[in-house]
LOPAZA-797698 format. One line per 5 residues: number of its first residue (from 1); their letters; for each residue x, y, z of N, C-alpha, C. Coordinates in steps of 0.02 Angstrom, whole numbers, plus 50000, padded with zeros to 5 digits. Each point is the difference from the previous one (the first is absolute). Example, Ala and Ser with C-alpha at 12.3 -4.5 7.8 and 13.67 -1.06 7.14 Angstrom:
1 = as = 50660:49716:50390:49955:50059:50000:50045:50060:50000 | 49982:50053:49964:50042:50059:50003:49961:50055:50037
END
This chain:
1 = msrih = 46339:52766:47800:50073:49995:50004:50026:50051:50050 | 50038:49979:50051:50027:50046:50051:50067:50028:49977 | 50013:50062:50019:50062:50034:49982:50051:49992:50056 | 50061:49983:49981:50054:49994:50048:50060:50041:49974 | 50023:50045:50040:50059:50040:49980:50063:49959:50013
6 = wldvh = 50051:50013:49960:50060:49958:50000:50062:50044:50003 | 50045:49984:50047:50063:50037:50005:50056:49949:50006 | 50041:49995:49948:50053:49950:49997:50067:50034:50014 | 50017:50006:50065:50061:50035:50019:50061:49957:49984 | 49996:49935:50016:50055:49954:49986:49971:49941:49960
11 = psskg = 50000:50006:49934:49970:49948:49958:50031:49931:50014 | 49957:49949:49997:50022:49931:50010:49955:49954:49961 | 50023:49940:49988:49960:49951:49964:49936:49983:50039 | 50006:49998:50066:49940:49984:50041:49952:50059:50002 | 50027:50060:49993:49956:50058:49995:49961:49997:49935
16 = ealre = 50033:49982:49946:49966:49994:49936:49949:49944:50001 | 50016:49945:50035:49953:49944:50006:49936:50022:50036 | 50007:50042:50052:49942:50024:50036:49958:50046:49956 | 50033:50042:49962:49962:50046:49956:49960:49960:49949 | 50030:49950:49970:49965:49959:49951:49942:49963:50032
21 = alikw = 50010:49976:50062:49946:49964:50035:49941:50046:50015 | 50015:50062:50020:49946:50047:50015:49960:50016:49937 | 50034:50007:49943:49964:50011:49937:49957:49940:49983 | 50026:49941:50012:49963:49938:49986:49938:49996:50044 | 50005:50025:50061:49943:49997:50046:49950:50056:49988
26 = ghqii = 50013:50041:49950:49950:50050:49981:50013:50070:50025 | 50059:50013:50027:50015:50067:50025:50030:50043:49944 | 49985:50064:50002:50031:50048:49954:50060:50031:50034 | 50059:49992:49970:50062:50025:50030:50014:50070:49974 | 50007:50048:50047:50016:50069:49983:50074:50011:50019
31 = pspgq = 50044:50010:49952:50073:50002:50014:50024:50065:50032 | 49967:50022:50052:50022:50060:50037:49960:50003:50064 | 50026:50035:50051:49962:50007:50063:49937:50040:49989 | 49950:49988:50043:49937:50036:49997:49957:49981:50058 | 49942:50033:50006:49955:49984:50055:49972:49930:49992
36 = gslvl = 49999:49963:50055:49976:49931:49999:50056:49952:50018 | 49991:49937:49984:50050:49949:50016:50061:50006:49956 | 50059:49993:50031:50063:50005:49964:50043:49939:50015 | 50026:49968:49949:50050:49947:50009:50068:50031:49991 | 50044:49992:50049:50066:50029:49997:50051:49943:50002
41 = vanqp = 50036:49991:49945:50051:49948:49994:50068:50029:50018 | 50033:49971:50050:50064:50027:50024:50041:49944:50032 | 50063:50015:50012:50043:49952:50034:49978:49990:50073 | 49980:50054:50032:49977:49997:50070:49957:50061:50015 | 49957:49996:50051:49959:50059:50017:50043:50057:50025
46 = dpqli = 49984:50060:49977:50040:50058:50017:49954:50061:50001 | 49996:50036:50056:49956:50059:50003:50014:50051:49945 | 50062:50004:49977:50017:50049:49948:49970:49983:49932 | 49976:49938:49993:49971:49980:49936:49925:50014:49996 | 49970:50019:50057:49927:50010:50001:49983:50063:49959
51 = peegt = 49959:49993:49948:49981:50059:49960:49946:50041:50035 | 49989:50061:49976:49949:50042:50030:49931:49970:49989 | 49990:49968:49943:49935:49970:49984:50000:49926:50017 | 49941:49972:50006:49993:49930:50017:49967:49993:50068 | 49936:49982:50000:49963:49995:50063:50026:49944:50043
56 = eilww = 50016:49943:49970:50029:49944:50035:50052:49967:49954 | 50050:49968:50030:50056:49973:49961:50010:49927:50015 | 50006:49960:49948:50023:49931:50005:50073:50000:49981 | 50043:49987:50049:50072:49997:49988:50018:49928:49978 | 50029:49994:49941:50021:49936:49972:50077:50002:49999
61 = vkqae = 50031:49971:50052:50071:50013:50013:50040:49935:50004 | 50066:50006:49991:50044:49942:50004:50016:49981:50073 | 50005:50050:50043:50014:49988:50071:49969:50055:50041 | 49989:49985:50066:49968:50050:50042:50017:49986:50073 | 50034:50048:50031:50014:49996:50072:49939:50027:50038
66 = peavs = 49987:49975:50060:49942:50023:50039:49999:50076:50009 | 50058:50030:50013:50002:50072:50010:49977:50038:49938 | 50022:49975:49941:49981:50033:49938:49926:49992:49986 | 49973:49941:50015:49928:49988:49990:49960:50048:50044 | 50018:50005:50064:49965:50045:50045:50003:50072:49975
71 = avlnl = 50059:50020:49976:50009:50069:49978:49954:50019:49943 | 49995:49958:49948:49959:50019:49942:49925:49993:50016 | 49981:49950:50039:49929:49991:50014:49975:50050:50051 | 50045:50029:50037:49980:50053:50046:49986:50065:49963 | 50029:50007:49940:49991:50061:49961:49942:49995:49950
76 = rpgwv = 49986:49941:49975:49947:49991:49951:49970:49930:50007 | 49933:49993:50002:49970:49933:50004:50026:49956:49944 | 50011:49937:50015:50026:49956:49949:50013:49930:50024 | 50034:49963:49958:50017:49931:50013:50069:49987:49969 | 50042:49964:50035:50067:49985:49975:50004:49925:49987
81 = llqdr = 50016:49981:49938:50006:49930:49981:50069:49989:49968 | 50030:49944:50017:50063:49981:49967:49985:49970:49932 | 50045:50011:49954:49988:49978:49931:50003:49924:49992 | 50022:49964:50052:49998:49927:49994:49934:49970:50022 | 49952:50044:50020:49933:49976:50018:49961:49984:49936
86 = plvaa = 49950:49956:50004:49958:49986:49942:49966:50063:49975 | 49991:50005:49935:49969:50060:49971:49929:50011:50027 | 49966:49946:50016:49931:50006:50025:49999:50037:50067 | 50055:49997:50038:50003:50036:50064:49994:50075:49988 | 50031:50025:49946:49995:50070:49983:49929:50019:49981
91 = reall = 49967:49954:49965:49930:50012:49980:49956:50007:50062 | 50010:49956:50049:49961:50002:50062:50016:50063:50040 | 50064:50020:50001:50020:50060:50037:49966:50062:49971 | 49998:50005:49933:49967:50057:49969:49926:50002:50017 | 49968:49942:50004:49930:49998:50018:49989:50026:50070
96 = hlrqr = 50042:49979:50047:49994:50023:50069:50013:50075:50005 | 50049:50024:49962:50015:50071:50001:49941:50042:49976 | 49969:49977:49946:49943:50037:49974:49941:50000:50049 | 49993:49946:50037:49945:49995:50049:50018:50031:50067 | 50063:50025:50006:50025:50027:50063:49989:49950:50057
101 = dmgse = 50017:49938:49986:49991:49947:50049:50046:50012:50059 | 49970:50011:50060:50040:50013:50060:50000:49940:50046 | 49971:49944:49979:49995:49942:50044:50061:49957:49998 | 49991:49937:50019:50057:49955:50009:50035:49985:49934 | 49967:50014:49943:50031:49986:49935:50024:50063:49966
106 = gwlrq = 49991:50058:50032:50014:50063:49967:50071:50024:50007 | 50014:50057:49967:50068:50026:49999:50024:50020:50070 | 49953:50023:50042:50020:50022:50066:50026:49941:50041 | 49964:49944:49996:50022:49940:50036:50068:49977:49975 | 50011:50007:49935:50063:49976:49971:50060:50035:50030
111 = mmhla = 49994:50065:50013:50059:50037:50023:50002:50012:50075 | 49945:49988:50035:49998:50018:50070:50052:49964:50042 | 50013:49937:49984:50048:49963:50041:50071:50025:49989 | 50009:50043:49950:50066:50028:49987:50010:50068:50032 | 49946:50030:50025:50002:50070:50019:50011:50009:50075
116 = sldel = 50024:50058:50019:50008:50018:50070:49933:50024:50027 | 49996:50007:50066:49938:50024:50031:49981:50068:49974 | 50048:50046:49993:49984:50067:49975:49974:49998:49929 | 50028:49957:49958:49976:49993:49931:49929:49973:49999 | 49985:49952:50043:49933:49972:50003:49950:50053:50023
121 = lrlvl = 50019:50040:50049:49955:50051:50025:49986:50052:49946 | 50049:50018:49961:49988:50049:49946:49952:49971:49948 | 50007:49935:49986:49955:49969:49952:49929:49997:50027 | 49993:49983:50065:49934:49999:50031:49968:50069:49998 | 50038:50051:50018:49974:50068:50000:49981:50023:49930
126 = dratr = 50042:49984:49951:49986:50020:49931:49936:49968:49976 | 49991:49936:50015:49939:49965:49976:49938:50027:50035 | 50003:50010:50066:49943:50025:50037:49980:50070:49975 | 50050:50042:49987:49986:50067:49976:49968:49999:49930 | 50027:49957:49958:49974:49996:49931:49929:49973:49998
131 = isgar = 49986:49947:50038:49934:49969:49998:49947:50046:50031 | 50018:50035:50053:49952:50043:50035:49992:50069:49967 | 50047:50017:49955:49998:50066:49969:50022:50055:50047 | 50034:49982:50054:50023:50051:50048:50056:50042:49970 | 50009:50059:50028:50054:50043:49976:50067:49984:50033
136 = ggaiw = 49999:49954:50047:50062:49980:50034:49985:49959:50061 | 50053:49983:50037:49989:49959:50060:50065:49987:50036 | 49995:49961:50054:50059:49983:50040:49985:49937:50040 | 50054:49966:50019:49995:49939:50041:50044:50009:50061 | 49972:49985:50058:50037:49999:50063:50008:49927:50023
141 = lrkde = 50059:49982:50024:50012:49933:50027:50008:50005:50076 | 49978:49947:50034:50002:49999:50073:50068:49979:50025 | 50024:50036:50051:50060:49983:50037:49982:50006:50073 | 49988:49942:50032:49975:49999:50069:49933:50036:50004 | 49997:50057:50036:49936:50035:50010:49994:50063:49956
146 = vffqr = 50045:50007:49951:50000:50059:49958:50001:49979:49927 | 49964:50038:49958:49999:49988:49927:50042:50055:49967 | 50048:49978:49958:50045:50046:49965:49987:49997:49925 | 49998:50059:49967:49988:50001:49928:50061:49971:49963 | 49988:49950:49957:50053:49968:49961:49993:50012:49925
151 = agdgs = 49941:50017:49978:49989:50014:49929:49950:50056:49994 | 50013:50048:49958:49954:50056:49992:50023:50047:49946 | 49955:50043:49978:50014:50048:49946:49991:50072:50023 | 49999:50011:50065:49991:50068:50026:49928:50019:50013 | 49953:49956:49987:49929:50016:50010:49983:50007:50074
156 = fpeap = 50039:49966:50044:49987:50002:50071:50066:50016:50036 | 49995:50035:50058:50061:50013:50040:50034:49935:50019 | 50066:50002:50008:50038:49939:50016:50003:49986:50075 | 49964:50039:50039:50004:49992:50073:49978:49930:50021 | 50035:49969:50047:49979:49934:50025:49931:50003:50032
161 = lrrqe = 49966:49944:50001:49933:49995:50030:50002:49948:50055 | 49974:50018:50059:49995:49951:50053:49945:49950:49983 | 50003:49942:50030:49954:49946:49982:49927:50023:50004 | 49983:50038:50054:49931:50022:50007:49979:50047:49945 | 50046:50044:49979:49985:50046:49944:49987:49961:49936
166 = aedlv = 50041:49949:49988:49991:49959:49940:49934:49963:50003 | 49983:49972:50058:49937:49963:50006:49941:50047:49991 | 50005:50062:50025:49945:50048:49991:49990:50017:49927 | 50054:50008:49962:49994:50014:49928:49965:49943:49964 | 50016:49938:50019:49968:49942:49970:49926:49999:50017
171 = qqgea = 49983:50012:50064:49931:50000:50022:49959:50053:49964 | 50031:50057:49986:49966:50056:49966:49997:49991:49924 | 50029:49946:49975:50000:49989:49928:50050:50042:49962 | 50047:50032:50036:50051:50042:49967:50064:49962:49985 | 50004:49937:50022:50058:49958:49987:49977:49928:49997
176 = fllap = 50043:49958:49971:49984:49929:49992:50056:49960:50029 | 49982:49951:50042:50050:49959:50034:50028:49947:49953 | 50065:49995:49997:50034:49950:49958:50019:49941:50044 | 49985:49940:49977:50014:49939:50037:49974:50005:50072 | 49933:50001:50008:49970:50010:50066:50024:49950:50053
181 = seqlg = 50016:49938:49979:50020:49949:50049:50061:50021:50039 | 50045:50040:49970:50060:50022:50034:50006:50076:50002 | 49947:50035:49976:50000:50073:49998:50066:50026:49970 | 50014:49976:49940:50062:50019:49966:50005:50075:49991 | 49946:50032:49980:50002:50071:49988:49933:50026:49978
186 = ilrla = 49998:50064:49981:49939:50030:49974:50014:50035:49934 | 49948:50003:49959:50003:50034:49935:49951:50058:50002 | 50024:50059:49980:49956:50058:49994:50001:50025:49928 | 49941:50018:49974:49994:50025:49932:49972:50070:50001 | 50026:50044:49958:49979:50069:49997:49946:50008:49947
191 = dpkes = 49941:50018:50020:49943:50014:49955:49987:49942:49951 | 49988:49939:50025:49985:49944:49954:49932:50012:49966 | 49996:49984:49937:49938:50009:49962:49957:49937:50002 | 50030:49943:50016:49963:49938:50004:50018:49964:50065 | 49956:49956:50021:50014:49960:50059:50060:49954:49986
196 = perfl = 50042:49990:50050:50059:49957:49990:49985:49925:50005 | 49936:49982:49995:49982:49930:50009:50037:49955:49950 | 50006:50022:49938:50035:49960:49949:50071:49987:50021 | 50032:50051:50027:50069:49992:50022:50004:49952:50059 | 49956:50010:50049:50003:49959:50061:49985:49927:49985
201 = qgfdd = 49955:49988:49952:49985:49931:49981:50061:49967:49967 | 50036:50038:49960:50059:49972:49966:50061:49997:50043 | 49995:50026:50062:50057:50003:50044:50016:49932:50032 | 49954:49953:49995:50009:49934:50033:50064:49966:49976 | 50014:50004:49935:50060:49968:49974:50063:50037:50021
206 = mepll = 49994:50065:50012:50058:50040:50015:50017:50001:50074 | 49949:49990:50042:50010:50005:50072:50055:49954:50027 | 50001:49935:49984:50053:49958:50027:50070:50019:49977 | 50004:50027:49939:50065:50021:49975:50026:50061:50037 | 49955:50047:50015:50019:50058:50039:50021:49979:50071
211 = lnawh = 49962:49955:50030:50017:49978:50067:50067:49964:50002 | 50013:49959:49949:50064:49966:49997:50058:50049:49995 | 49991:50051:49957:50052:50051:49991:50010:50039:50065 | 49945:50013:50035:50003:50038:50063:50037:49960:50053 | 49982:49935:50007:50033:49958:50050:50075:49991:49982
216 = leesr = 50014:49994:49935:50070:49993:49979:50039:50062:50018 | 49971:50058:49989:50034:50062:50017:50013:50005:50076 | 49952:49978:50040:50008:50002:50072:50057:49954:50022 | 50001:49940:49972:50053:49952:50020:50068:50022:49975 | 50002:50029:49940:50063:50023:49973:50027:50059:50040
221 = alsfk = 49954:50041:50026:50022:50058:50040:50040:49977:50060 | 49980:49944:50029:50036:49973:50058:50068:49972:49979 | 50001:49963:49944:50063:49969:49978:50047:50051:49969 | 49975:50059:49981:50041:50051:49968:50028:50051:50049 | 49988:49990:50065:50022:50049:50049:50068:49981:50027
226 = ddltv = 50046:50048:50003:50066:49988:50029:49993:49989:50075 | 50035:49951:50027:49992:49981:50070:50027:50053:50048 | 50049:50039:49978:50033:50047:50046:49973:50071:49994 | 49992:50025:49939:49984:50071:49989:49928:50010:49978 | 49982:50063:49988:49933:50017:49975:49994:49989:49925
231 = aqnrr = 50053:49978:49968:50001:49993:49927:49969:49934:49977 | 49983:49997:49935:49983:49937:49968:50065:49964:49984 | 49997:49935:49983:50061:49964:49987:50014:49993:49925 | 50055:49967:49985:50021:49994:49930:49950:49960:49959 | 49970:49950:50029:49950:49960:49965:49942:50044:49977
236 = cleae = 49982:50048:50042:49946:50046:49983:50019:50045:49941 | 50062:50025:50001:50024:50041:49944:49998:49961:49934 | 50023:49939:50002:50002:49960:49939:49930:49985:49973 | 49951:50000:50045:49931:49989:49978:49967:50064:49975 | 50016:50056:50031:49965:50063:49985:50034:50042:49946
241 = lpqav = 50065:49994:49992:50035:50042:49952:49977:49988:49928 | 49992:49937:49976:49977:49992:49930:49932:50032:49988 | 49955:49996:50048:49935:50031:49992:50006:50076:49998 | 50043:50028:50043:50010:50072:50001:50029:50025:49933 | 50046:49961:49971:50028:50018:49935:49946:49997:49946
246 = riaat = 49958:49949:50003:49947:49993:49951:49951:50059:50004 | 49983:50020:50061:49954:50057:50008:50033:50064:49975 | 50063:50009:50015:50036:50059:49977:50002:50003:49924 | 50011:49942:49968:50002:49998:49927:49932:50016:49971 | 49948:49974:50031:49932:50012:49975:49981:50073:50005
251 = kaepl = 50020:50032:50055:49982:50071:50011:50051:50048:49969 | 50054:49972:49972:50054:50042:49973:50028:50046:50054 | 50010:49973:50060:50026:50038:50056:50068:49971:50022 | 50042:50041:50031:50064:49974:50024:49990:49960:50065 | 50051:49960:50015:50000:49960:50061:50072:49997:50024
256 = allfl = 50013:50024:50060:50069:50003:50026:50011:49949:50054 | 50062:49975:50003:50020:49952:50052:50062:50028:50033 | 49996:50010:50066:50055:50027:50040:50028:49945:50043 | 50062:49979:49986:50034:49949:50039:50041:50033:50056 | 49995:49973:50060:50035:50028:50058:50043:49947:50033
261 = dvddl = 50058:50020:50024:50045:49954:50034:50027:50035:50064 | 49994:49966:50056:50025:50027:50063:50076:49993:50000 | 50033:50056:50004:50074:49999:49997:50030:49969:50064 | 50048:49956:49989:50041:49972:50054:49959:49964:50054 | 49947:49966:49980:49960:49962:50049:50041:49944:50030
266 = ksvnt = 50042:49969:49960:50041:49944:50025:50045:50022:50057 | 50031:50059:49994:50044:50024:50053:49959:50019:50062 | 49938:50023:49991:49957:50015:50057:49985:49936:50038 | 49983:49947:49964:49987:49936:50032:50061:49974:50038 | 50058:50011:49971:50062:49977:50032:50016:50041:50063
271 = shghp = 49991:50066:49995:50019:50044:50055:49948:50003:50056 | 49935:49998:49982:49948:50012:50049:49954:49939:50010 | 50006:49950:49957:49957:49942:50006:49941:50002:49952 | 49974:49941:49984:49945:49996:49952:49935:50032:50025 | 49984:50000:50065:49940:50036:50022:50001:50073:49981
276 = vgsll = 50058:50033:50006:50006:50070:49979:49992:50006:49925 | 50028:49953:49963:49991:50000:49927:49927:49994:49981 | 49963:49960:50037:49928:49993:49987:49963:50065:50015 | 50019:50034:50055:49970:50065:50016:50014:50051:49945 | 50061:49997:49972:50018:50045:49946:49955:49989:49940
281 = lesva = 49989:49937:49981:49958:49984:49943:49928:50023:50011 | 49975:49989:50061:49932:50022:50016:49994:50076:49995 | 50052:50036:50024:49998:50072:49997:50000:50025:49928 | 50042:49970:49957:50002:50020:49930:49933:49987:49966 | 49972:49941:50012:49936:49982:49969:49944:50047:50023
286 = staqr = 49999:50016:50065:49948:50043:50026:50004:50070:49971 | 50061:50026:49994:50009:50067:49970:49981:50000:49926 | 50020:49948:49964:49982:49995:49929:49925:49995:49991 | 49967:49962:50043:49928:49991:49994:49964:50067:50010 | 50023:50040:50048:49968:50065:50011:50009:50047:49940
291 = lcrah = 50053:49989:49962:50013:50042:49942:49959:49979:49939 | 49978:49938:49999:49963:49973:49943:49931:50033:49994 | 49978:50010:49938:49932:50023:49988:49952:49941:50005 | 49935:50015:49996:49949:49947:50010:50008:49944:49950 | 50021:50015:49938:50003:49948:49948:50070:49974:49990
296 = drlyr = 50049:50022:50040:50067:49971:49997:50003:49936:50041 | 50049:49957:49985:50006:49937:50037:50073:49991:50021 | 50010:49984:50065:50066:49988:50028:50011:49926:50008 | 50058:49975:49977:50016:49929:50004:50069:49992:50032 | 50008:49946:50038:50067:49980:50022:50024:49947:49951
301 = yggde = 50050:50019:49959:50021:49957:49946:50048:49946:50023 | 50042:50017:50049:50049:49952:50025:50019:50019:50071 | 50057:49974:50023:50021:50013:50069:50004:50073:50017 | 50036:50040:49961:50008:50071:50015:49975:50043:49943 | 49960:49972:49955:49975:50036:49942:49924:50009:50003
306 = fcilm = 49977:50060:49984:49930:50016:49993:49989:50030:49931 | 49937:50003:49979:49984:50036:49939:49931:50030:50006 | 49990:50055:49965:49935:50034:49999:49976:50002:49928 | 49940:49975:49988:49969:50000:49934:49953:50060:49997 | 50011:50044:49950:49963:50063:49997:49964:50009:49933
311 = pgtta = 49937:49981:49997:49961:50009:49938:49992:50074:49983 | 49998:50014:49935:49990:50069:49977:50058:50047:50017 | 50059:49972:50012:50057:50041:50021:50058:49991:49951 | 50031:50055:49982:50058:49998:49955:50063:49984:50041 | 50055:49989:49964:50064:49988:50034:50020:50061:50040
316 = ygark = 49986:50060:49973:50017:50061:50036:49961:50005:50066 | 49935:49984:49997:49960:50002:50061:50023:49950:50051 | 50018:49939:49978:50025:49949:50046:50067:50021:50030 | 50041:50033:49961:50064:50024:50026:49990:50050:50056 | 49952:50046:49992:49986:50050:50051:49976:49966:50064
321 = vgerl = 49957:49949:49993:49977:49962:50059:50059:49966:50034 | 50044:49970:49960:50058:49967:50028:50045:50048:50038 | 50011:50059:49972:50043:50049:50033:49969:50024:50065 | 49934:50008:50001:49967:50021:50061:50005:49946:50053 | 49991:49937:49979:50004:49944:50047:50071:49994:50030
326 = lqlir = 50051:50007:49958:50069:49996:50025:50014:50055:50051 | 49971:50060:49988:50011:50055:50047:49964:49986:50066 | 49939:49974:49997:49963:49983:50061:50038:49947:50040 | 50027:49951:49966:50037:49947:50035:50063:50028:50033 | 50035:50045:49966:50060:50031:50029:49983:50042:50061
331 = dqpld = 49940:50031:49999:49981:50045:50055:49970:49962:50060 | 49992:49934:49993:49969:49961:50054:50044:49941:50020 | 50056:50013:50033:50043:49944:50023:49962:49955:50048 | 50018:49937:50002:49966:49950:50041:50020:50010:50073 | 49950:50009:50043:50012:50011:50071:50014:49934:50035
336 = lgadh = 50061:49993:50025:50020:49939:50035:50006:50011:50075 | 49970:50053:50025:50004:50015:50071:50061:50042:50014 | 50056:49969:50012:50061:50037:50016:50034:50026:49938 | 49976:49981:49942:50034:50019:49938:49948:50009:49945 | 50019:50034:49947:49957:50008:49941:50038:49974:49939
341 = lplsl = 49969:49955:49964:50032:49968:49942:49979:50036:49936 | 50046:50032:49964:49982:50034:49937:49980:49949:49947 | 49953:50020:49959:49974:49956:49947:50014:50030:49932 | 50008:49956:49950:50013:50023:49932:49970:49951:49951 | 49974:50027:49945:49971:49958:49946:50032:50018:49934
346 = sagva = 50002:49951:49956:50016:50012:49929:49938:49981:49960 | 49990:50033:49943:49939:49988:49961:50014:50000:49925 | 49962:49959:49964:50003:49998:49928:49930:50006:49971 | 49994:50036:49945:49935:50014:49969:49999:49977:49928 | 49944:49968:49981:49986:49985:49929:49926:50009:49989
351 = afpqh = 49980:50015:49939:49930:50011:49985:49979:49964:49936 | 49937:49979:49999:49969:49971:49940:49957:50054:49968 | 50002:50009:49935:50039:49962:49950:50067:50033:49983 | 50019:50053:50036:50060:50037:49982:50063:49957:50001 | 50007:49957:50051:50061:49961:50008:49990:49925:49992
356 = angag = 49939:49976:49998:49988:49928:50000:49939:49984:49958 | 49999:49938:49973:49944:49979:49958:49955:49949:50033 | 50011:49986:50065:49959:49952:50035:50018:49997:50074 | 49965:49958:50037:50009:49996:50072:50070:49978:50020 | 50022:49943:49972:50066:49975:50017:50055:50048:49981
361 = hlieq = 49993:50032:49942:50050:50048:49976:50002:50061:50046 | 49941:50020:50026:49997:50058:50044:50038:49987:50065 | 49994:49939:50027:50037:49982:50061:50075:50001:49986 | 50019:49972:49943:50071:49998:49982:50030:50070:49995 | 49963:50045:49969:50025:50067:49990:50004:50039:50066
366 = adral = 49950:49993:50042:50002:50034:50065:50056:49973:50043 | 50011:49934:49997:50054:49970:50039:50068:50022:49974 | 50005:50008:49935:50062:50024:49969:50016:50071:50024 | 49948:50042:50003:50010:50068:50025:50020:50000:50073 | 49973:49955:50039:50018:49994:50071:50073:49981:50008
371 = lraks = 50023:49953:49960:50071:49980:50003:50046:50059:49984 | 49978:50042:49953:50040:50059:49984:50002:50048:50059 | 49943:50008:50034:49998:50044:50058:50047:49975:50055 | 50003:49934:50009:50044:49972:50051:50074:50009:49980 | 50014:49991:49936:50069:50004:49977:50026:50072:49999
376 = qgkgr = 49953:50048:49997:50020:50071:49997:50006:50032:50069 | 49996:49959:50053:50010:50027:50066:49943:49994:50048 | 49944:49968:49980:49942:49989:50042:49966:50066:50020 | 49943:49993:50035:49965:50059:50024:49975:50046:49946 | 49983:49973:49942:49978:50042:49944:49948:49963:49957
381 = vvvvd = 49967:50038:49956:49951:49973:49954:50027:50004:49929 | 49997:49944:49963:50023:49998:49931:49944:49975:49955 | 49989:50035:49945:49951:49979:49949:50038:49961:49947 | 49973:49944:49978:50033:49958:49951:50010:50039:49935 | 50055:49988:49966:50013:50034:49936:49946:49980:49950
END
């Protein structure tokens, strides 16, 4: 008789039906979390519901959004099933979990199509490290003739590798090529205790999914670029902000959004023409981009609006960045040859979770703060109440 731990966060009739079925199939139900397989009954998957114990989790839920599925499965191996599925599906999922099935029928395949490229890379690295017994590792992805580290735990320096350097590491057996047909990237393991052959053999099912995510990211990068400035566009923000909020919630870190508006752009277009207005926007975007840190993201939200997404930053920190940017803009009037055009920005700041409970709410709050800055005389930074 196999033991299954049971955690009933949101009791339901279908949760009780599954428990009775598991008992009927010969399982011993332990009504508390513990080491081994855990069935977690809830309304939806939520990282905050994951207990400290439980080697793998079968989520038996009423509903599940792709983002929520990715979030919980990225933190703990498991399987997410809706409660309207046949009970036998849960029985099969538990079997695969116990066998750590990583193939086309396993938990990894179930969630991979929901995950981003970075989430997939973390899963690949975690599995390779665990199977090989290594103390850590890292993955570099190819961009033209250079490989850049995209996933790692500090075991290796983050310095980029030129193609020849990466190929030499592979030849010397110090790295393993991922998706050789397209040279997607390389995997390095720190002090592996076993050969990675088991991992590489099981990689066949994962390779096309990684390549698809990689190609999708490349194509989206082109469609997410603003045509005029160095910034990303609004479509990119709407795609990336929910993920950034999810990561911030998982890490219990703040996330700030700084909304910027070019003051009196309409009058500039009227007085000097739209080409000058375009130069003004390019100048603002270029200055803002230079001020951004490596992990910040600059977006052009609308005609004269930009925003900066700042992970790990409080509202106070974002306000200081905004004040510095406004000063830089004031100190750098636009050179028109015979004349210099003074520039001015207004800014609004909001932060998650201090001011907002989600991505859409965060945009609303930052925009509200921006409107206050405009109404109070422009050329200033306002933090939402």
